[in-house]
Residue, then its C-alpha position, 0 to 999 in steps of 0.5 A: a484207895c491207896s497202896d502201901t509204898s513205904d518198902s519200895k523194894a517189897y511193894p512196887a509202887p502202882v502207877s499213879t498221878f496222884a500225890t504221896v500221903a504218908g508213904y502211900a501212893l494214892e490211886s484216886d484224888v483224895s485231896e479234898h477229903a484230906k483237908i479234914d486234918l485242917d480241921q483236926r489242927n484247928m480242934e487242937l489249936k482251939s483246945d490249947q487255947f481253951d477256946w472250947v467255943g472255937a474247938k466245938k466249931a471246928y469238930a461240928e461244923g468243920g470248914n475245910s473239907a467240902k463234899s458236894s452238898s455241904m462240909r465234911t466234919l469230924q463230928g460227921f465221921s463220928t455219927a455216920t449213918k446209912d440206911g438208919q445204921p452207923k457206917l461202921a457197923g460191923q467193924k470189930y473195934f467199932d461193934m465192941y466199943r458200941t456195945y461197951w459204951n451202949s451207944a453207937t455214938y460214943a466217940d461223939d458222946f465223949v467229944m461233946q461232953g468234953l467240949d460242953k463240960t457235961g457228962i464225965f467231964a462235968s467237974a473237969s477244970 
């Protein structure tokens, strides 16, 4: 959880022993979660080098954001389920795009098709 502290006059900062990230005073330690940004950076760097195998590895395997039993991955955020349903079910935009694309994994579908040059990206150069 976090509180917006970008305008400290309008919103007094909560008492916190955790860091501030992007203008938000954290109310819990999310430093391990935040390391997912390093996987995003790695994916972007590999993509800039046209290293699609490396970009896919950064996306699917991660390597920087540990959780108790494995690594958090960017792909995991796109495909996460709870009780057999997408974790984002019930969220306005997730439900809208899931319906439009007829897929609960529409974001992962696009990323993987792009990295594998399949589907709508099959003819991409």
